[in-house]
N, C-alpha and C positions, 0 to 999 in steps of 0.2 A: 504494500500500500504506500502511495506517495502523498505528499501534501496537497497536490492539485486534486487528486481523487477525493481526499478527505474534505476539502473545501467544497467540492461539488455535492457530496453526500450530505454534509451539514447544512448547506444552503437549501437543498431540496427539502430536508426536514423542517427547516424554518419556514419555507414557502407554504408548507402544508399546515402551518400553525403549531408545529411541534416544539418540544423542549429538548435541548441538547446539553450534554456535558462536554466541555471543551477547554483547551488550554488558553489561559490569558497571559498577560505580561506580569501577573502577580501569582495567582494560585489557580487551581482548576475551578471552573465556573459552571453554573447552571445558566443557560441562556435561552432566549427566544426573540422573536420579532418585537422590537420595542414599540411598534405601532399596533400590535395585536393584543387588545385587552384580555381576551379569553386565554391566550397563551400565557400572559403575565399572571392571570389568576391561577392557572395550572401550576406555575412555579411556586406561588404562595401556598397552594395546597400541599405540594410536595415537601416544601420546607417547613410547613406548619407555621407559617409566618403571618402575623397580624396584618390585615389589609391597610392599616394606617402607617405601616413602615414601608416607605418607598425603596426602590432599588435603583442602582445606577445604570446609566446608558453608556455604551461604548460607541465611539465614532472612529473612523479610520483616518480622518484628517481634520485639522483645526479649521480649515476654511468652511467646513460644514456647520460650525457652531452658530453662525448667524441665522440659520434656518430654525434653530431650536432655542436660542437665547434671545429674549426680547430686548434686554438692555445689558449690553456687555460692559462690565465694570472697567474703568480706565486702566486699572492696574493688571487686569487679566492677562493681556498678551505678554507682559513682562514676566509674570509668574509662570505662564504656560511654557515659555521658551527657556526659562532658567531652572526649572525643576529637573533634577538629575534622575530621580527614581519615579516609578509610576505614581501619578498623583491624580486624584479625582477632585474636581472642583464643584462646589455647590453654588449654582448661579441663582441669584435672588428672584429673577423673573424669567420664566421660560414660556415657550409657545410651541404649538404643533406637536405636543406629546400627549398621549392618553392621560386622562385624569388620574388613573391609578399610579402613574409614575411621578405625579406632581404632589409635593407636600402641601399641607393645609395653608402654609404661608406663600404658596405660589412658586416655590423653589424646586430645583431638581439637580441631581448629581450626574455629572457627565465627565467621562475620561476619554482622552485621545489615546488610543492604544499604540504601543510600539511593537507589539507582538506580530510577527510576520503572518502567522496563521489567521489571527483576528483581522488584520488589515485586509488580507485577501478575501476572507469570508464576507466582511461587511461590503467590500467593493463589489463582489459578485452578487450578493444578496440584494443590495441596493437600498437597504434600510439600516438604521442603527440597531444594535442588539442590546438586550438586557444582559447585565452581568451581575451575578450574586454568587457568593461562596456555596460550594456543594456541602451542605450540612443542614441539620434541622435547626430551626430558629433557636438562638440562645446557646447553641453548642459550638465548640471550636471548629473552625473551617478545616477542610481536608487540604493539607499542605502538599501532599503527594497523591498521585493517582491511587496508589495502594491504600490510602486512608479513606477513600470514598466508601460509604456504607452501601452494601449490596441492595438494601431495600430501596435506596434512592435510585440506583442504577436501573432497577426493574421498572421504575415509574416514568423514565424519560423515553423519548422517541428515537434518539440517536446518541451514541457515545463515540467521540472522536478517538481514533486509535492513539493510545498513549505513546506509541513508539515514534510518531511523526514529529512530536514537539516536546521539548523539555521546558517546563516552567522554570524560569531562571531565578525569580526573586523569592518565591516560596514564603511570602508574607503579604497580607492585604495592603492595598495602596494607601498612601498618605491621603488624608481628606482635608481639604481647605475650603472654608465657607467664606464667600465674599460678603462683607457687611455693608459696604457702600462702594463708591468708585475708587477709593484709595485705601481702604482698610479691609483686613481679613482676619480670620482666626483659624488656628490649626485644630481640627476636630479629632483627627487621629494621625499620629506620627509614624 
């Protein structure tokens, strides 16, 4: 199996409204079409996650942010280009995302992925994808593929071959919340 074949198979599962387990630039993730509310609900059921806890969205390139971020904080581009490890940003006002991904305050978490598999998948699929750790809500994330619980694997529609990609960081992304145009807070380091 090669990466191109895995990208095609994962994209096909996403197109059908499926949930996948796939390698991200941090840890193994559960993912689906970020524009499909039913698929997002399926992830929440699999994770036993409360519906008031939103999940992050992965994009393949920063240029696509303007389609989903209503008001880009002035400091955002500096932080996006200067962060050295995978970083998820919580933008205060978003648009064009399903309600289920938007927090009560109108914000949403978005990360530009550096992972080759994810970039290729998002590009082929044509939509952003949801990314959340492969675990039950409140439990530690699976840092390695071998840590993923078999009960979770049985509930998804496609599992990307763990041999095609090594998750390099093995810890969740840093999370930064923009407070206004020029200030932010680190939610998770």
